[in-house]
Structure formats: C-alpha cells, structure tokens
ROTORLUM-367402 format. One line per 4 residues: number of its first residue (from 1); their letters; for each residue x, y, z of N, C-alpha, C, CB. Coordinates in steps of 0.02 Angstrom, whole numbers. Atoms other than C-alpha are relative to their C-alpha. Glycine has a CB too. Layout:
NUM = a = X:Y:Z:X:Y:Z:X:Y:Z:X:Y:Z  ...
This chain:
1 = xxxx = -70:18:11:-2007:676:-1636:17:-59:47:47:60:12  -16:58:-43:-1941:508:-1573:55:17:51:23:-58:-43  -49:-11:-54:-1840:499:-1413:67:-30:-20:-26:-32:66  -68:24:16:-1652:483:-1438:32:-25:65:43:57:-33
5 = xxxx = -28:29:-61:-1565:368:-1314:75:-15:-6:-36:-64:18  -71:10:11:-1390:353:-1389:23:-70:24:41:53:36  -14:69:-18:-1380:164:-1379:74:-17:-6:-40:-47:-43  -70:15:12:-1201:163:-1444:41:15:63:28:39:-60
9 = xxxx = -37:-21:-60:-1134:258:-1293:-20:-42:60:-12:74:15  24:41:-57:-1242:160:-1169:31:-69:-3:-76:-5:-1  -28:67:9:-1183:-6:-1240:75:1:15:-13:-25:-72  -72:-5:-12:-1001:52:-1236:14:4:75:30:60:-37
13 = xxxx = -8:-7:-72:-1019:102:-1053:-8:-67:35:-50:51:29  14:65:-31:-1094:-66:-1008:55:-49:-16:-67:-27:-23  -52:46:21:-964:-161:-1107:64:10:40:15:7:-75  -61:-16:-37:-824:-71:-1017:-2:-30:71:9:78:5
17 = xxxx = 7:26:-68:-890:-121:-845:-3:-77:-1:-62:28:35  4:73:5:-932:-299:-900:69:-30:-12:-49:-22:-56  -68:24:13:-753:-317:-962:40:1:65:34:44:-53  -36:-5:-64:-687:-260:-792:-20:-55:49:-13:68:31
21 = xxxx = 24:50:-48:-794:-387:-697:7:-71:-27:-73:13:19  -10:66:29:-748:-531:-811:44:-42:47:33:6:-71  -39:43:-43:-686:-678:-709:-24:-1:72:72:21:-2  26:2:-68:-784:-638:-552:-50:-57:8:-33:67:17
25 = xxxx = 41:58:-16:-892:-768:-466:-74:14:-6:16:-25:70  73:-4:1:-1076:-799:-497:-27:52:-48:-26:15:69  32:-48:44:-1190:-666:-569:36:66:-4:-71:12:23  -38:-63:2:-1062:-529:-536:32:9:-69:55:0:54
29 = xxxx = -35:-5:64:-986:-569:-706:-46:11:-59:40:-61:-11  41:-3:60:-1139:-571:-819:-68:34:8:-11:-68:-24  63:-37:-9:-1288:-478:-742:18:73:11:-42:-29:60  -22:-70:3:-1275:-291:-776:-3:35:68:-42:38:-49
33 = xxxx = 6:-38:-62:-1343:-221:-611:47:-25:54:-72:-2:25  -45:30:-50:-1244:-341:-502:72:14:-18:-12:-76:7  -68:-13:23:-1087:-319:-607:19:73:14:8:-16:-75  -13:-72:-11:-1102:-129:-594:14:13:73:-60:42:-24
37 = xxxx = -11:-9:-72:-1118:-137:-404:67:-30:21:-58:-32:40  -63:33:-18:-972:-259:-391:59:42:-23:3:-70:-31  -53:-42:27:-865:-147:-501:11:62:43:-16:20:-73  -5:-61:-40:-904:11:-402:29:-15:69:-68:33:8
41 = xxxx = -25:19:-66:-872:-78:-236:75:-17:-5:-39:-60:28  -70:17:10:-708:-145:-304:44:62:-7:9:-44:-61  -38:-62:7:-652:29:-353:7:37:66:-34:46:-51  -4:-30:-66:-693:92:-178:54:-35:42:-69:-4:36
45 = xxxx = -50:38:-37:-589:-47:-101:70:15:-26:-15:-76:-5  -66:-13:30:-446:-13:-222:26:68:23:-4:-2:-77  -20:-68:-21:-443:173:-178:20:-1:74:-58:50:-11  -13:2:-72:-452:138:9:65:-38:15:-58:-33:37
49 = xxxx = -56:43:-17:-321:1:8:66:23:-28:-14:-70:-24  -63:-31:21:-193:100:-90:29:41:57:-10:44:-63  -23:-37:-58:-185:208:66:18:-47:58:-54:50:22  -13:48:-54:-194:61:187:67:-34:-10:-56:-52:4
53 = xxxx = -63:34:14:-46:-20:100:59:41:25:7:-12:-76  -53:-44:-24:63:131:140:7:-5:75:-13:73:-22  -1:6:-73:14:119:324:31:-66:21:-71:6:28  -24:66:-19:49:-67:330:76:-6:-11:-35:-54:-41
57 = xxxx = -72:4:13:221:-49:252:39:41:50:16:24:-71  -34:-41:-50:269:92:370:4:-38:66:-36:67:9  1:39:-62:218:-18:518:51:-57:-3:-71:-28:14  -48:55:8:321:-162:449:71:25:6:-10:-35:-68
61 = xxxx = -67:-28:-3:474:-51:426:18:18:72:5:63:-45  -13:-18:-69:458:13:604:15:-62:42:-61:38:30  -13:62:-37:450:-165:672:69:-27:-15:-53:-53:-18  -66:26:19:605:-215:575:56:44:29:6:-3:-76
65 = xxxx = -50:-45:-28:702:-61:631:5:-11:75:-17:75:-16  2:12:-72:648:-92:811:38:-64:17:-73:-4:25  -35:63:-13:709:-272:803:75:8:-9:-26:-56:-47  -71:-11:12:875:-217:729:32:43:53:10:32:-68
69 = xxxx = -27:-45:-51:898:-78:856:7:-35:67:-45:63:7  -2:36:-64:858:-191:1003:57:-50:4:-67:-36:12  -58:44:1:996:-310:949:63:37:24:11:-29:-70  -57:-41:-20:1114:-166:986:-16:40:64:20:48:-56
73 = xxxx = 15:-30:-65:1033:-119:1153:-33:68:-2:61:5:38  33:-65:6:923:24:1096:-71:-12:-25:40:48:-49  69:7:24:736:45:1072:-9:41:-64:-51:22:54  14:-35:62:658:109:912:-4:76:11:-65:-25:-31
77 = xxxx = 12:-72:-10:605:277:985:65:36:18:-52:11:56  -64:-30:-18:776:311:1061:45:5:-62:36:-41:56  -40:2:61:862:260:899:-20:55:-48:-6:-68:-34  24:-50:47:753:372:791:11:71:27:-75:-11:-15
81 = xxxx = -12:-65:-30:769:516:913:73:22:-8:-18:-1:74  -71:-16:8:958:507:909:19:10:-73:44:-56:30  -12:-7:72:955:487:720:-18:70:-23:-41:-53:-40  22:-67:18:858:650:702:45:53:33:-73:11:20
85 = xxxx = -43:-48:-35:969:737:830:67:8:-36:12:-23:73  -64:-2:37:1124:693:727:-10:23:-73:33:-68:1  17:-22:68:1035:754:567:19:-52:-52:34:65:-16  -10:54:48:1054:584:483:-69:-13:-31:31:-66:34
89 = xxxx = 65:8:33:914:578:355:0:-62:-44:-18:63:-42  8:63:37:883:398:303:-72:-21:10:51:-56:25  71:19:-6:707:339:265:-7:-65:38:-31:-6:-70  15:61:-37:626:203:368:5:-61:-46:-69:4:32
93 = xxxx = -3:55:49:614:97:210:72:-25:-7:-27:23:-68  -71:18:9:804:100:187:28:-30:64:41:61:-22  -24:26:-65:838:75:373:-24:-71:12:-23:45:57  28:68:-9:723:-77:378:36:-50:-45:-75:0:-15
97 = xxxx = -35:44:46:809:-150:225:70:-15:25:3:32:-71  -67:11:-27:980:-125:303:-2:-45:62:33:68:18  6:40:-61:924:-198:469:-11:-74:-16:-57:25:44  17:69:18:861:-353:381:54:-33:-43:-67:-2:-36
101 = xxxx = -43:32:50:982:-383:238:74:18:6:-23:19:-68  -70:-21:-5:1141:-292:288:14:23:72:16:57:-50  -7:-18:-71:1165:-299:478:63:39:16:-1:-63:42  -63:-36:-13:1345:-234:469:-11:75:-11:58:-26:-45
105 = xxxx = 13:-70:16:1289:-72:387:-46:31:52:-30:8:-71  47:-25:-51:1146:-54:511:37:12:66:-58:-49:11  -40:-8:-61:1269:-80:655:43:63:-4:44:-62:11  -40:-60:10:1378:58:582:-42:63:13:30:2:-71
109 = xxxx = 45:-56:-12:1228:176:585:-14:7:75:-66:-9:-40  14:-2:-72:1187:128:764:60:27:38:-18:-71:26  -61:-25:-33:1369:158:816:10:75:-12:61:-39:-25  -6:-72:15:1368:328:729:-48:41:42:-12:12:-74
113 = xx = 51:-36:-38:1212:376:826:17:0:74:-68:-32:-12  -12:7:-73:1272:317:999:45:53:27:30:-68:16
C-alpha cells in the first residue's frame, strides 16, 4: 500500500506561514525553513512584547504622575500613599492623562489629598 502524506494539508500549512512572512527581507520571505523560523521567532517576540508594553506604559504613567505631583510639592510615593489613604480610586492611566492634559483637574485631586 502506498504511503499517504496528505499533501493538501501540508501545502496549506506552508502557504499560511509563507503568507505571514510576506514582505520580510531576504530569504525570510521565500525559503520555507528560514521563513518558518522567522515566523516562529516573530510570534515569540509578539507574545513577549505584549507584556512588555504594559510594563512600559505603567512606567510612563508613573513618570507623568510624579512630574505633576512634584509641581505641587509632593513626590509620587507620598501622593499615591495619600490617595490610597483617602480611598480615592483613580487609575494611574487616568491620573497621568489628567496631569498632562488637564492640570487644573490634577491640582484639584492633589488639593483633595493634602
């Protein structure tokens, strides 16, 4: 009995990955083994960096809140400590946006905390 290799499924799998690597530089776009490695590595980077992005944004928000708080004579840690003590629950994302784009509202929050 002849060996069955299911060429249709194999070809479809390869086509899917070759489509994903389309537009890449050099042999990454048209040589199967290199394209497969490039695709897998790209997926690893994508997974990792979705988490790194969250870290980077949190760090950015903290820097912006710190800058806004220092304009009113308070450090970031003191500001956040007093915010939690007063049970004011505003996310760092919103606080950073207020500190940057709406200084009056941020000043009102700082005054409420003092």
